[in-house]
C-alpha positions as CSV (number, residue, x, y, z in Angstrom):
1,M,3.7,-26.5,-17.6
2,K,5.4,-29.9,-17.0
3,S,8.4,-29.0,-19.2
4,K,8.8,-25.7,-17.4
5,C,8.7,-27.5,-14.1
6,K,11.6,-29.8,-15.0
7,S,13.8,-26.9,-16.1
8,L,13.0,-25.0,-12.9
9,H,13.6,-28.0,-10.6
10,V,17.2,-27.2,-9.8
11,F,17.3,-23.5,-9.3
12,V,13.8,-22.6,-8.1
13,P,14.4,-23.8,-4.5
14,L,17.6,-21.7,-4.3
15,L,15.8,-18.7,-5.8
16,I,13.1,-19.0,-3.2
17,F,15.6,-19.3,-0.4
18,C,17.3,-16.1,-1.5
19,L,14.0,-14.2,-2.0
20,I,12.6,-15.2,1.3
21,F,15.6,-15.1,3.6
22,L,17.9,-12.6,2.0
23,G,15.7,-10.1,0.3
24,A,14.4,-7.8,3.2
25,K,15.2,-6.3,6.5
26,P,13.8,-7.9,9.7
27,I,10.1,-7.2,10.2
28,K,9.5,-5.3,13.5
29,A,6.1,-3.7,12.8
30,Q,3.0,-5.0,14.4
31,E,-0.5,-4.9,12.9
32,A,-2.4,-1.8,13.9
33,E,-4.6,-2.6,17.0
34,N,-6.7,0.6,17.1
35,E,-9.5,-0.1,14.7
36,R,-10.6,3.6,14.8
37,E,-7.5,4.6,13.0
38,F,-8.5,2.9,9.7
39,D,-11.5,1.1,8.2
40,Y,-12.6,-0.8,5.1
41,S,-15.0,1.8,3.6
42,E,-14.4,1.9,-0.2
43,K,-14.9,5.6,-0.5
44,G,-14.2,6.6,3.1
45,E,-11.4,8.9,4.4
46,R,-9.8,6.0,6.3
47,G,-10.5,3.3,3.7
48,P,-7.9,1.0,2.1
49,K,-7.1,3.5,-0.7
50,K,-6.1,6.1,2.0
51,W,-4.3,3.9,4.5
52,G,-0.8,4.9,3.2
53,L,-1.7,8.6,3.7
54,L,-3.0,8.4,7.2
55,K,0.4,7.9,8.9
56,E,4.0,8.1,7.7
57,E,4.8,4.7,9.0
58,W,1.9,3.3,6.9
59,A,3.3,4.6,3.6
60,A,3.9,1.0,2.3
61,C,0.1,0.5,2.1
62,N,0.1,2.9,-0.9
63,N,3.6,2.7,-2.4
64,G,4.7,-0.8,-1.6
65,T,5.6,-3.2,-4.4
66,M,5.0,-6.5,-2.5
67,Q,1.5,-5.9,-1.1
68,S,-1.1,-8.5,-0.1
69,P,-3.6,-9.9,-0.9
70,I,-3.2,-11.1,-4.5
71,D,-4.8,-13.6,-6.8
72,M,-3.4,-17.1,-7.3
73,S,-3.5,-17.6,-11.1
74,N,-2.0,-20.3,-13.2
75,E,-0.1,-18.0,-15.6
76,R,2.5,-17.2,-12.9
77,V,2.4,-20.4,-10.8
78,K,5.6,-22.4,-10.6
79,I,5.6,-25.9,-9.3
80,I,7.8,-27.2,-6.4
81,S,7.4,-30.9,-5.6
82,K,7.9,-30.9,-1.9
83,T,6.1,-30.2,1.4
84,E,7.0,-28.6,4.7
85,K,5.9,-29.6,8.2
86,R,3.7,-27.9,10.7
87,N,3.6,-29.1,14.3
88,Y,0.9,-27.6,16.5
89,R,-0.2,-28.3,20.1
90,A,-2.8,-27.1,22.5
91,S,-1.9,-24.0,24.5
92,N,-3.6,-21.3,26.6
93,A,-5.4,-18.8,24.5
94,T,-7.7,-15.7,24.6
95,I,-10.2,-14.4,22.1
96,K,-10.5,-10.7,21.5
97,N,-12.8,-8.4,19.5
98,R,-10.4,-5.9,17.9
99,G,-13.1,-3.9,16.3
100,H,-12.0,-4.7,12.8
101,D,-11.7,-8.5,13.4
102,I,-12.0,-11.3,15.9
103,Q,-8.6,-12.6,17.0
104,I,-7.3,-15.6,19.0
105,E,-3.9,-15.2,20.7
106,W,-2.0,-18.2,22.0
107,F,0.3,-18.0,25.0
108,G,3.2,-20.4,25.6
109,N,4.1,-23.0,23.0
110,A,1.3,-23.6,20.5
111,G,3.6,-25.1,18.0
112,S,5.2,-23.9,14.7
113,T,5.4,-24.0,11.0
114,F,8.7,-24.7,9.3
115,I,9.9,-23.0,6.2
116,N,13.2,-24.0,4.6
117,G,14.3,-25.3,8.0
118,T,13.4,-22.1,9.9
119,E,10.9,-22.4,12.7
120,Y,8.0,-19.9,12.9
121,P,6.0,-20.2,16.2
122,L,2.3,-19.7,16.0
123,R,1.1,-16.5,17.7
124,Y,-2.4,-15.4,16.5
125,A,-5.4,-16.3,14.3
126,H,-8.1,-14.0,12.9
127,W,-10.8,-14.0,10.3
128,H,-11.6,-12.0,7.2
129,S,-14.9,-12.0,5.4
130,P,-15.1,-12.3,2.4
131,S,-11.7,-13.8,1.7
132,E,-8.8,-11.5,0.9
133,H,-6.9,-13.8,-1.4
134,T,-8.6,-15.2,-4.5
135,I,-7.8,-18.3,-6.6
136,H,-8.3,-17.9,-10.4
137,G,-10.3,-14.7,-9.7
138,R,-12.7,-16.3,-7.3
139,R,-13.2,-14.7,-3.9
140,Y,-14.5,-17.0,-1.2
141,D,-16.7,-16.4,1.8
142,M,-14.1,-16.3,4.5
143,E,-10.4,-16.5,5.1
144,L,-8.5,-17.5,8.3
145,H,-5.0,-16.1,8.9
146,L,-2.6,-17.9,11.2
147,V,0.2,-15.5,12.1
148,H,3.6,-17.0,13.0
149,R,6.6,-14.9,14.2
150,N,10.2,-15.8,14.6
151,T,11.9,-13.5,17.2
152,D,15.5,-14.3,16.2
153,P,17.0,-11.0,15.0
154,N,19.1,-12.9,12.5
155,V,16.0,-14.1,10.6
156,K,15.4,-11.5,7.8
157,N,11.7,-12.2,7.2
158,N,10.3,-13.1,10.5
159,I,6.6,-13.2,9.9
160,A,4.9,-16.2,8.1
161,V,1.1,-16.3,7.6
162,V,-0.9,-19.4,6.7
163,G,-4.2,-18.6,5.0
164,V,-7.2,-21.0,4.9
165,L,-10.1,-20.2,2.5
166,Y,-13.7,-21.2,3.2
167,K,-16.9,-21.4,1.1
168,I,-20.5,-21.7,2.4
169,G,-21.4,-25.2,3.4
170,K,-21.2,-27.3,6.5
171,P,-20.3,-25.4,9.7
172,D,-16.6,-25.1,10.6
173,K,-16.0,-27.2,13.7
174,F,-13.3,-25.0,15.1
175,L,-15.5,-21.9,14.9
176,S,-18.4,-23.8,16.4
177,Q,-16.4,-24.1,19.6
178,L,-16.1,-20.3,19.7
179,M,-19.6,-19.1,18.8
180,T,-20.7,-18.4,22.4
181,N,-17.6,-16.4,23.2
182,I,-17.9,-14.4,20.0
183,S,-21.6,-13.7,20.6
184,S,-20.8,-12.4,24.0
185,M,-18.4,-9.8,22.5
186,M,-20.9,-8.4,20.0
187,D,-19.9,-4.8,19.1
188,K,-17.6,-4.6,22.2
189,E,-14.3,-3.3,20.9
190,Q,-11.2,-4.6,22.8
191,E,-13.5,-7.1,24.7
192,E,-11.5,-10.2,25.6
193,R,-12.3,-13.7,26.9
194,N,-10.0,-16.4,28.3
195,L,-10.5,-19.6,26.3
196,G,-8.3,-22.0,28.3
197,M,-6.5,-24.6,26.2
198,V,-7.1,-24.3,22.5
199,D,-5.6,-26.8,20.0
200,P,-4.7,-25.3,16.6
201,N,-4.9,-28.8,15.1
202,D,-8.7,-28.4,15.5
203,I,-8.6,-25.9,12.6
204,K,-8.1,-28.9,10.3
205,M,-5.8,-26.9,8.0
206,R,-3.3,-29.6,7.2
207,N,-3.1,-29.8,3.4
208,K,-0.3,-31.2,1.2
209,R,-0.8,-28.6,-1.5
210,Y,-0.4,-24.9,-0.9
211,Y,0.6,-21.6,-2.6
212,R,3.6,-19.6,-1.5
213,Y,4.6,-16.0,-2.3
214,M,6.2,-13.0,-0.7
215,G,3.8,-10.2,0.4
216,S,2.8,-8.0,3.3
217,L,0.5,-7.6,6.2
218,T,-3.0,-6.9,4.9
219,V,-3.8,-4.2,7.5
220,P,-1.7,-1.1,8.4
221,P,1.2,-0.7,8.5
222,C,1.2,-3.1,5.5
223,T,4.8,-4.2,6.3
224,E,6.4,-6.1,3.5
225,G,8.6,-9.2,3.6
226,V,5.8,-11.5,4.9
227,I,6.0,-15.2,3.8
228,W,2.5,-16.2,2.7
229,T,1.2,-19.8,2.5
230,I,-2.3,-20.2,1.2
231,N,-3.8,-23.7,1.5
232,K,-5.1,-24.9,-1.9
233,K,-7.9,-26.9,-0.3
234,V,-11.0,-24.8,0.3
235,R,-12.9,-25.7,3.4
236,T,-16.5,-24.9,4.5
237,V,-18.2,-22.5,6.9
238,S,-21.9,-22.0,7.6
239,R,-23.8,-18.7,6.7
240,D,-24.6,-18.3,10.4
241,Q,-20.9,-18.4,11.3
242,V,-19.9,-15.8,8.7
243,K,-22.9,-13.7,9.8
244,L,-21.8,-13.8,13.4
245,L,-18.2,-12.8,12.6
246,R,-19.5,-9.8,10.6
247,E,-22.0,-8.7,13.2
248,A,-19.6,-8.9,16.1
249,V,-17.2,-6.3,14.7
250,H,-17.9,-2.6,13.9
251,D,-20.2,-1.7,11.0
252,S,-17.2,-0.4,9.0
253,A,-15.5,-3.8,9.2
254,E,-18.4,-6.1,8.5
255,E,-16.6,-6.8,5.2
256,N,-13.0,-6.7,6.4
257,A,-11.2,-7.8,3.3
258,R,-8.5,-5.5,1.7
259,P,-8.9,-5.2,-2.1
260,L,-6.5,-7.2,-4.3
261,Q,-3.1,-5.6,-4.8
262,P,-0.9,-5.6,-8.0
263,K,1.5,-8.5,-8.3
264,H,4.3,-6.5,-9.8
265,S,5.8,-9.5,-11.5
266,R,6.0,-11.6,-8.3
267,D,6.1,-15.3,-8.8
268,V,3.6,-17.6,-7.0
269,Y,4.7,-21.1,-6.1
270,L,2.6,-24.2,-5.7
271,Y,4.0,-26.8,-3.3
272,G,2.9,-30.4,-3.1
273,P,4.0,-34.0,-3.6
274,G,3.9,-34.7,-7.3
275,V,1.7,-31.7,-8.2
276,T,1.2,-31.1,-11.9
277,N,-1.3,-28.3,-11.9
């Protein structure tokens, strides 16, 4: 692996720049908000295997070649010895039960993540249980997605999602702040609460090592060209917290994780200072 890393040192950053910024049309599609239009039933008529057949504009869910989630496995990981910055700040936010997940939406300036010098402002955060992405074949108990969107029409791939994986252990402090609000929205689709000022830094997601690959939204319309960043460090969440997130949404979304998708020869990159594995 180390010898390969040296040979890739010069052209990999350029390759990633071309892949991420020149390889696709601007993303305009939003995640589907109406939970009743799809579900996560393995054998259901609206389950993940049928998403691409439910609407013409959802066709990528079935015939796309850069779909998410995927497994992060060593055989295709390439090393890049650098890190990128994320600057978040407290901003007004609401929390909403979308039926298929619980989502926080920030209003105003909640900060940004930066990818190759391009700024992606933070817009939303929502949870999946179990995790959608896996590492070396292991699926974790929960995954948090922080959705960033750049509105500049000149930015080709304008959605960047940061994923944080969790295993059962100590309660997650950020979720602990939200338990009362989530409990009050139990089984109440489209129910929304004002949270006031919420600081994304409380999520404690800063990590110097992370995976990067090109993928898609993990719910319809499964739009491709999404820049995925998955933190390598796995954090902890309590069983009660996972249970609450599952019970708050509809029965068909208690396990709201899309199955793993084919990689189709895509490369996965591991970023970090001096990473060797």
